[in-house]
BAPA-700327 format. One record per residue (C-alpha): x, y, z; residue in three letters. Coordinates in steps of 0.1 Angstrom, whole numbers, padded with zeros to 4 digits, always signed. Last residue first. Example, Ala and Ser with C-alpha at 12.3 -4.5 7.8 and 13.67 -1.06 7.14 Angstrom:
REM residues 2
+0137-0011+0071SER/+0123-0045+0078ALA/
REM end
This chain:
REM residues 337
+0606-0889+1042PRO/+0622-0882+1076SER/+0647-0854+1071LYS/+0628-0843+1040LEU/+0599-0833+1063GLY/+0619-0803+1076ASN/+0621-0801+1114GLY/+0607-0780+1143THR/+0572-0769+1135LEU/+0562-0746+1164VAL/+0524-0743+1166LEU/+0509-0710+1176LEU/+0474-0708+1191SER/+0449-0679+1195LYS/+0419-0690+1215SER/+0393-0716+1204ASN/+0414-0746+1213PHE/+0392-0777+1212ASN/+0414-0807+1217HIS/+0426-0834+1193LYS/+0431-0810+1165LYS/+0458-0791+1184TYR/+0475-0823+1195ALA/+0477-0837+1160ALA/+0491-0803+1148TYR/+0518-0805+1175VAL/+0527-0841+1166THR/+0534-0830+1130ALA/+0568-0818+1142SER/+0580-0853+1151SER/+0566-0866+1118TYR/+0590-0843+1101GLU/+0574-0814+1083THR/+0560-0805+1048TYR/+0538-0775+1050ILE/+0520-0768+1017GLY/+0485-0772+1033MET/+0483-0807+1017LEU/+0516-0815+1035ALA/+0500-0804+1068LEU/+0472-0829+1064ASP/+0497-0857+1056ASN/+0517-0849+1088ARG/+0484-0848+1107SER/+0473-0882+1095LYS/+0507-0898+1104ILE/+0507-0882+1139ILE/+0471-0892+1146GLU/+0478-0928+1135ASP/+0509-0929+1158GLU/+0488-0917+1187SER/+0490-0883+1204VAL/+0501-0871+1239SER/+0490-0838+1253ILE/+0509-0819+1281CYS/+0496-0787+1298LYS/+0506-0752+1304GLY/+0523-0727+1327TYR/+0526-0740+1362ASN/+0526-0778+1358LYS/+0542-0774+1324ILE/+0572-0755+1338VAL/+0576-0777+1369ASN/+0574-0809+1349TYR/+0600-0797+1324MET/+0624-0789+1353LYS/+0619-0824+1368ASN/+0624-0841+1334ALA/+0656-0825+1324LEU/+0675-0858+1322LEU/+0648-0873+1300PRO/+0641-0909+1307LYS/+0622-0922+1276LYS/+0638-0897+1252SER/+0625-0908+1218VAL/+0610-0877+1202LEU/+0631-0872+1171ALA/+0618-0905+1157ASP/+0582-0894+1155ALA/+0573-0927+1139ILE/+0575-0940+1174SER/+0592-0968+1193THR/+0580-0991+1221LEU/+0603-1014+1241ASN/+0591-1001+1274ASN/+0617-0993+1301ASP/+0601-0959+1310ALA/+0569-0977+1319ASN/+0541-0951+1322TYR/+0510-0950+1344GLU/+0489-0919+1337ILE/+0488-0891+1362ASN/+0483-0864+1336ASN/+0515-0845+1343ILE/+0536-0876+1348ARG/+0522-0894+1317SER/+0526-0863+1297CYS/+0563-0860+1307LEU/+0573-0896+1302PRO/+0554-0899+1269SER/+0571-0924+1245ILE/+0543-0945+1230ASN/+0516-0919+1232ASP/+0538-0895+1212PRO/+0546-0862+1230GLN/+0533-0827+1230VAL/+0539-0798+1254ALA/+0514-0770+1253ILE/+0529-0738+1267ILE/+0503-0713+1279SER/+0515-0679+1271PRO/+0536-0660+1298ILE/+0517-0629+1310LYS/+0518-0592+1305SER/+0545-0591+1279ILE/+0575-0567+1275GLU/+0578-0559+1312GLY/+0614-0572+1314SER/+0603-0600+1337ASN/+0578-0611+1312TYR/+0602-0610+1283LEU/+0628-0630+1303HIS/+0601-0655+1313GLU/+0592-0660+1277MET/+0628-0666+1267GLY/+0633-0691+1295SER/+0601-0709+1286TYR/+0612-0713+1250LEU/+0646-0726+1261GLY/+0629-0750+1285LEU/+0605-0764+1259LEU/+0630-0767+1231LEU/+0657-0783+1252THR/+0633-0808+1268GLY/+0648-0842+1259ALA/+0616-0851+1240SER/+0589-0825+1236VAL/+0570-0812+1205PRO/+0560-0776+1211VAL/+0526-0759+1211PHE/+0523-0722+1220ILE/+0489-0710+1234ASN/+0475-0676+1240ASP/+0495-0661+1211PRO/+0512-0628+1217MET/+0495-0597+1202LYS/+0512-0577+1175GLU/+0531-0608+1166ASN/+0565-0612+1149GLN/+0587-0595+1176GLN/+0573-0617+1204PHE/+0575-0649+1184ILE/+0611-0639+1175GLU/+0620-0633+1211TYR/+0605-0666+1222ALA/+0625-0685+1196LEU/+0657-0666+1205THR/+0655-0682+1240ARG/+0666-0713+1221ILE/+0702-0702+1225GLY/+0699-0708+1263ASP/+0693-0745+1257ARG/+0727-0748+1240PHE/+0745-0726+1265GLU/+0731-0747+1293PRO/+0752-0777+1281ARG/+0733-0808+1295LEU/+0710-0816+1266VAL/+0733-0804+1237HIS/+0761-0825+1253SER/+0794-0809+1246ILE/+0819-0836+1256TYR/+0854-0822+1252ILE/+0882-0841+1235GLY/+0894-0878+1234ASN/+0864-0901+1238HIS/+0852-0911+1273LYS/+0823-0887+1274GLN/+0810-0897+1239ALA/+0813-0934+1248GLU/+0794-0928+1280ILE/+0766-0910+1261GLN/+0762-0938+1237ILE/+0760-0964+1265ASP/+0733-0943+1282ASP/+0712-0943+1250ARG/+0716-0981+1250SER/+0740-1002+1231GLY/+0759-1008+1199ASN/+0777-0974+1193VAL/+0783-0959+1159LYS/+0810-0932+1156ILE/+0804-0906+1130ILE/+0832-0881+1123ASN/+0819-0847+1111ALA/+0825-0834+1076GLY/+0793-0814+1071TYR/+0780-0840+1046ALA/+0785-0868+1071ARG/+0759-0852+1095ILE/+0735-0850+1066GLN/+0741-0886+1056ASN/+0735-0896+1092LEU/+0702-0878+1091LYS/+0692-0897+1060SER/+0703-0930+1075ALA/+0682-0927+1107ASN/+0702-0942+1135ALA/+0699-0980+1143TYR/+0735-0985+1154GLU/+0732-0957+1179PRO/+0751-0924+1173VAL/+0782-0907+1186PHE/+0791-0875+1167ILE/+0827-0864+1166ASN/+0834-0829+1155ILE/+0869-0815+1148ASN/+0866-0777+1153PHE/+0872-0749+1128GLY/+0841-0727+1134ALA/+0824-0740+1103ASN/+0831-0775+1115LYS/+0813-0768+1148GLY/+0783-0750+1132TYR/+0776-0778+1107ALA/+0784-0807+1130SER/+0764-0791+1159ILE/+0734-0789+1136SER/+0737-0824+1122ALA/+0741-0840+1156GLY/+0713-0819+1170ALA/+0690-0830+1142ASN/+0696-0868+1144GLY/+0716-0895+1160SER/+0729-0874+1189SER/+0758-0878+1212ASP/+0783-0850+1209GLU/+0821-0848+1211ASN/+0842-0817+1204LEU/+0879-0821+1194ASP/+0898-0788+1192ASP/+0900-0788+1230ASN/+0884-0761+1251PHE/+0892-0735+1277LYS/+0914-0714+1255GLU/+0886-0713+1229LYS/+0864-0691+1251ASN/+0845-0671+1224SER/+0847-0701+1201LEU/+0830-0723+1228ILE/+0803-0697+1233TYR/+0798-0693+1196SER/+0795-0731+1193ILE/+0768-0732+1220LEU/+0748-0702+1207ASN/+0748-0713+1171LYS/+0741-0749+1182SER/+0711-0739+1203GLY/+0693-0719+1176ARG/+0704-0744+1150ASP/+0684-0771+1168LYS/+0652-0756+1153TYR/+0657-0778+1123SER/+0666-0775+1086PHE/+0704-0774+1088THR/+0706-0737+1079PRO/+0672-0726+1093SER/+0637-0725+1079PHE/+0629-0755+1101TYR/+0613-0731+1125ASP/+0582-0727+1104LEU/+0561-0711+1131LYS/+0525-0721+1123PHE/+0495-0700+1133SER/+0459-0708+1142LEU/+0433-0682+1152ASN/+0427-0672+1116LYS/+0452-0692+1095PHE/+0486-0674+1099ASN/+0519-0687+1086LEU/+0550-0676+1106ILE/+0585-0673+1091PRO/+0619-0680+1106THR/+0639-0649+1114GLN/+0669-0658+1092ILE/+0702-0677+1098GLU/+0731-0672+1075GLY/+0755-0698+1088LEU/+0767-0677+1117THR/+0795-0680+1144ILE/+0794-0652+1169TRP/+0824-0640+1189LYS/+0820-0624+1224LYS/+0791-0644+1237ILE/+0786-0638+1274TYR/+0763-0609+1268GLU/+0736-0630+1252PHE/+0706-0606+1251ASN/+0725-0582+1228TYR/+0723-0609+1201THR/+0686-0603+1198ILE/+0687-0566+1190LYS/+0654-0556+1206ASP/+0669-0557+1242ARG/+0653-0576+1271PHE/+0662-0563+1305LYS/+0693-0575+1323ASN/+0696-0605+1346ASP/+0694-0633+1320PRO/+0694-0667+1337ILE/+0716-0695+1323ILE/+0706-0730+1333GLU/+0725-0758+1350PHE/+0719-0795+1354PRO/+0713-0812+1388SER/+0739-0832+1407GLY/+0731-0816+1441CYS/+0764-0801+1453VAL/+0787-0808+1424SER/+0762-0793+1400CYS/+0762-0810+1366LEU/+0778-0800+1333LEU/+0809-0782+1346GLU/+0821-0752+1327ASP/+0831-0730+1357GLY/+0817-0723+1391LYS/+0780-0728+1385ARG/+0761-0712+1414LEU/+0736-0734+1433HIS/+0699-0726+1428GLY/+0683-0760+1427ASN/+0680-0761+1389PHE/+0717-0752+1388CYS/+0727-0716+1384LEU/+0744-0696+1357SER/+0743-0659+1359LYS/+0740-0633+1332MET/
REM end
């Protein structure tokens, strides 16, 4: 394994940003893919687990749904949290017992569950307007919730200043790297890889983790090509789609979305996401009405998701995809009833 920044400079320790160019880091596997998934993470010496399973796939002819909310805290973020907290536990001498994260939702809940299980004190910094049901879930795991009155940047600054270690799920490459497991499961669960994989996109951890896993499978000779990755965002908050599709976008707009997990207006990983989608897929944005209808349609199919997850079904219906498509559903609907 090697850890390089997005511009190719080597990571020297546990820094979050490159001292040369200021870009985030990523972990690049340099060995061939191995069927036992944990063997693909050689830098993890001690694993924490909350009883994860291989999340199921429902098949409807050329359309499939990967129910990735069949995980301990009911969101795909458990893939990243398991890997990140296991890394910290494997290198405990480098870290403080207090771990700080800025997230008002699924990442905060997930890191709280895994971090507390591993014996750490977890502090979650959230905005004043955070979703009450998600805060209740974070609270249930025993984490400390610190509300911050201010912007997304203000919340991050408070998390960084607080006593302990800042373990940003966006900037920590170990979190993103854990999402490689999604690609491995899709590979193991399908006789033939899907032509298209749809993912909701906000900060970019899901998109980049999925791509890293697919790239590893391709470089290992396990797949003949990387599937087309369809990134999906709400119309109201669509920095990636606007850039890909050459549509004017105001990152300082005051718009919100019912897809409350997809609210990153100025994602820190924007350039890397842009390069991946430009080369390997496309970006589709969907309206609030389309999101609501798709969530209701999924519910009548027996699939109850967050509005943020339903965006991918809205995007699938909006365009004519005749080839085999898999939609990744990332969060349980009870998180945003």
